[in-house]
Every structure is written in C-alpha cells, then in structure tokens.
N, C-alpha and C positions, 0 to 999 in steps of 0.2 A: 288123295291124290292114286293116284291112279297105280296099278299094278307095274302099266309101261316107265311108268315117271321113279316108280321106289324102284325099278330093277337098274336106271342109268345111276340112281341116286347110289344102290349100293355095288356096280362097278365102279363110279368115282371112286367109293372108298378105299374098294382095293386096288385102285391103283396110286392114289396118295400114299395108302399103307405101302406100298411097295417101293413108291418113290422115298419115303421116308428113310427105308433102308439102305445104305449106302451100296454102290454096286464095285465089285471087285474088277480094279481096272490092270493091265498090265502096266510098266514102265517104259514101255514102246508108246510113240508118244502117235497121236490121233492127227487122222489129217486135218489137212488146213480147211476151211468152213470152204463150201464154192457155190457160182450161180447168185443167191442172193444173201440177205441180210434179212433180220425182221426190222429195221428201221428204211427198209423202201419202198416204193418211189419217193423222190424227193418232192414233190407236189401232196402227195399222200398225209395223212396226218401218221401219227405214231401208231404200229402195231398194237394190238390188244391181247393178243397171246405174244407171250416171252418165252423162247427156250429153255430159259434155263439148266437145267441138268441135263434137258435132252441135245445134245453137242449134236447140232448142224451139221452132217458131211455129204460126201457125195455116195457115198456109200449106203448110208439112213436114205437119204434122198431113191437112188435108184431101189432099195428092197420096200421103200411105201408104194413106190409106183408098181413091182411090178405084185403087191400084194391087192394091187385097187386094182388090176387088171387083170386078177387072177382068179376063175370061177370055183376053185378049188374052196372059197372061205365060204357060200353056199352050202348045206344040206346034203346037196345030192350034184354037187359039181357043174351045177347049168350057169348059173348066174353071179357076175361080176358085180364091184361096185361102180365099174366102168361100162356096163350093159344100161344101164338106165344115166350112164351122167358122162355125156358122148365128147371128145372132145371138141370135133365137128360142130357139135350144140352147143357150144360155150360151156361143154361140161353141166349141160339140162339133158333133158332130153326130147327133143324138139317133135313138135306132131303126135306128142303121144299124151291121153291126156291123163291116165293110169298107168304106170308103166308095169310092165308083167313080169309075174316072181318066180318063184320054182313050183312045181307041179301045178301049173295055169293058174295060181295066185293071181294077185291086181291089188297095185298097193292102194291106199284109199283117197293119196293126197295129188296133188303135180309133185313132180321131181324138179326140187329147186337148183341151179343154176349154185355150182361150188368154185366160187372165183371169190379170191378178196377175203377168204377164209379168216387170214389171220386177223383182221380187224370187227371180226366180230364178236360183238359180248353173248351172244345167242345163239344156238343151233335149232334145225325145226320149223316149220310152221308156225307151231306152240309154243316155241323158246323152252321145249321139253327137255332140253342138254345145254349146259353152260360153260360147257368147256372141249376145246378145238379135239384134244386127245380121246374123247369117248364119242364123238360127235357119229362115225362111224356104225355105233353099236344099234341106234335109231334103225337101218336097214338092215344089218345083220341077223337082228334077232327076232324081225318082224315075221311071224308067220306066213306072210303072205307074199315076203318078198326073199328074203336069205335064208330064213330059219336057222339059223345054226347057232352058237353060245362060244364065250368066247375062251371056251374048255375044250369045247367043240375042235374050232382052228387050232389051240394050241396041238394037241393032238396029233395031226394030221403036218402040222409046222414041224413038230419033232420029229416023228418018221420019217420026213422028205432030206435026204442028203442034200441036197442043192440049197435047199432054205434052211437048211444047219450052218452050212457054210458060208451064208450070205450076210444070215445072222450077227455071225462072230466075225466074219470082216465088219460088221457096222457095228456094231455095243464091246467086240473084244470081248467075251464071255463063252465059255463052253456050253453054257445051255440054252433052252427059249424063254423067256418068261410072258406074262402076259403083258407087263407094260413094255416091254420091247418091241411087242407088236402096233400097240397104240402110240407107242412114241414114231416108229415109222411111219406109221399114215398122218402123221402131224406134218414131218418133214415133206411128205409129198402136199398134202391136201394143204398144209400150211403157207405154201411157195405159188399156187397156184395162182398167177397175178396177172391183172389183166389193167392194164393201165398205157395200154397204146395205142389208144381210137385215135379217129380224129380229132374228138372232144380233148382228148388228152393234148394233144398236139396243139389244138388253139388253148386252151389257159395255159399254156407254158409255151405260147407265142413262136413256137416252130411252122404252124398250119392258120389256116384261116377259115372261114367259113363263108358257105353262101348267102344270099341275100335273106333266102327262107328257112337256112338253118339261122341264120341271126336273129330271125324272127321270133320263131321256134324257141329258142334260147331264152327270149326276153317273155316269152305267154309260159314255158318252164316256170323259170325264176319265180315270177310272178303267182300261177298259181301252183305248182308241185312241188315245189325245194322245200318249205318248212319238212316235210317228212322227207323226201329223196334229197335229201343233203347234199350238194357238192362236198368232195370231187369222187364221194364214193356214189353215191346217188339213194343212199338212203342213211335214214337216222336209227336204225334197229329197234325203234320203237315197236307196240304193237296198237294196229288198230282196226276200227270195223269201218273198210271206205262203200259201204253203203250198198252190198251186194244183197242184201238178205231181208228181209225184218219177221223172219221164218229161218229158224239156224238149224238144220240139219246135223252139222257140224259145228261144235259149239267154241271148237278156236283155244285160244286160250286157257277158256274156264277150265276145258280137260284137266290143264295141268296145278290152276289156282286154285281154283272153286269158287272164286270172287266173283258173284253176277254181273259185275260190272266191267269183268272181260268178257262176257259171250259174243259172238262174233268176230271179235278181235284176232286178227292175224298177224304176223311179222309184218314187217316192210321190208318188202324185196330191195336188193339193186334193179337198175334199171340197164347196170351195165350187160350191154353184145342181149339187149331187150328183142331184139329183130331176131335172132337168132333163137330163142326160147321160148317160142310160140309153143301150143295156147296157152294162154292166162290165168293168175289167180289161184289159188291154194287148192281148186277144183278141176283145172284149167277149162270153167265154162266159156272164155273168150278165143277164135280161134286169129283174130286177125288185131293189128295193134288201132286199126278203127275201131274195131269193136271195144276195146280198152278205153280210147279217148271218147267213146260215144258214151259211157257209162258214166265217165266226172264229166262229161257237159248235160245230157238230160236223163240217165237213169240212175241216178241215186235212190236208193231204196232208205224210207228213216225208219230207227229203232230207238230203243233208249237206251243204245252205247256208242247211236253212229258217233267218229271221231268230228271232236269238236276243228279240225283242219278242213273238213271237207263243207263245199259248199252245198245247203241241204237243197235249195234249187237247182242244183246243179251249174254248172261253166258256162254253160251259153255258148260256146263257141260257134263261131261260123265258119262255113265248110273250110276258107279259106283257111283261119285259125286252125283248124283241125290238120290241116296238111302240113302248114307249115311246124306244129308241133312234131308233126310223124317225123318231118324230115330231120329235125333236131334231134329225136331218140336215135335215129339209124345214126348218125353220129358217133354213138357211145358203141359201133360194134368194132371189134377189136380182133381185125383179122390175124396180125400175129400171133395173137394167143392160138386160135380157131389152126393153124399152121406149126404153129412151134415144134419143132421136133424131140426137144427135153421133157414134154408132157407124154408123149407118143410112148 
C-alpha cells in the first residue's frame, strides 16, 4: 500500500477516534435540518452515506460551502476545491485535462465531477478513499494540488474570527477540531445532488424523449448500462475499459497491489457528461464522439480487460453513435449548474 493510501487511512482512523468521543452540546435545540435529506430523491436508491452523528443543518451546509470555495485551504491561499470543481461544469473542470494546483503544480488525473457523492461507496479514480468525510483529503494533501495538511488548515481556521463564529454556530462548541471540518465538507458535498435532467423527467413520467433520444436510450441499455447502471449511471465498480494495453497509470492496482487490478479505474457517473469534458481518468478524449468511437472500434486488449467490454468493439453505425450521444445529453442537469444553493 502506498504512502498516500496510508495517509488516508491514518486520517480516517483519527476521525473515527474523535467521533467515538461524544461532543458536548448546549441544551439549546439544534436547528431543524433543511434543504435535503439523505434519502432523496424518490427515484434514487437509498444513499450509501448516512449522516449519523453529523447532524445536517443549514449552518453546517453553509459552512461546508464556504470551506469548499475558500483558497485558504491550500498551502499558499491560491487554490480552493471549487477551483477544480466548478458548479458551471457540473463540479468538474471542463476543458482542462489536468487541473492546476499550487505553485504551478498539476494534478496527475482528470478532475471528476462531484455530484451524488452520498451514493458513492468509494472515492477517487482508484478508490483510495472509502468515506465521504475523508474524500477532500486527496486534493488537500496532494503536493501538486493544494499541498496542505489537516493540521495546517485547523491552525488557519482557529486564527480566523469569522470561521470561529461559523463553526460555533454549526457545531455548538467553543473550539474547532478536525472532525468538524470534514463534517462540514460532508454536509455540503454530500448534498450536491443531480436529479433534475431531462432523463430524470422521462423516467419519473414528467417528460418525454425525442425519437433520437429514445433510440439512444435503447442502445445505452443494451450496451452500456451494466456498468453505468440507472438511475445513477454507475455501479461504482472498477473496470479496465480498454484504453491501453501498456499502463502508465496502473489505476486500482496502486491501492490493492493486486495484479488483477492493473489498468482498472472507477466507473464514473455519466450524469452531466455533456458538461464535464475531457473524458477518462487522464482526460484523453475531448468529445463525446471520441468516447463513443473508443467503445465502438477502439478497445485495446489486455489481461485485465473488463468482461463487460465487447473486445471487438460495439461496431456502432454513425446513426447509432449520434442517437447514443443524443441520449447522453439528456443527462445534463441545467438546474444543478444554476442552483444558487451551491454558489
């Protein structure tokens, strides 16, 4: 297991240790939960993440949002989480293959969209984190991204009178601790929900599809939905989808050290895929047509190639490709990218 994975585990252990200690709360009642609840929306399965002792409140959500957008969390105050996960890009970094970090650094993988995280069972392209509350640490601690530590963030927040008041309002304690920081992140990030696309309206019976979109849905369900399961459009598994037969990035293998995981990456959600280009873990494909062409006739053979992938490609006609892309665009959630709740 590499040092990065060990760091995740160490911080996770710290958070759970602190969580075992009961927080002292005042006798004043906590604010009523607002905005959402973990079981939403009705046509989604139950969320994987359970808030539990992390009582969801408006104050906690707004604090998490402020932290998410604040460059103070980077070592030199220049990069925030929102720098690489922009709301207008469905919380991805559209048009950029590898996001820029502090001091001219650059991420080694494409920034994935961070929507519907409460349903995720693991995080990062390689699944190196398995808990929502710890998921921000990957970028925060990466030396080429934000290059900061939980201790460094804690010190800066404790020295900031505005944040001291915000944390007290959210968690009703006189001091800030690391657990509160990541609880606030979870309250915000865990409630970035994309569920109002044309596709959602179709499957809930409140909207319809064009002829091309309907034909594309048929193709999608025939050829893609085993891994990109509806309605979340992912089954959260790790697959080698035939991008390479020599692997510069070994993917899931970095975490498990299991040779059967070489070249495997997490199956991403396809929600808002129209907005989140470029595509794949390394951002190699610029357009949706590039992606469809890969699955149609560009699959590379290797020992760990997914059994769900057609080895010879799907061999789609040009019309079928156009229809599939028409369907994929129905997954765009305009309400999400314009929702002032997240801004």
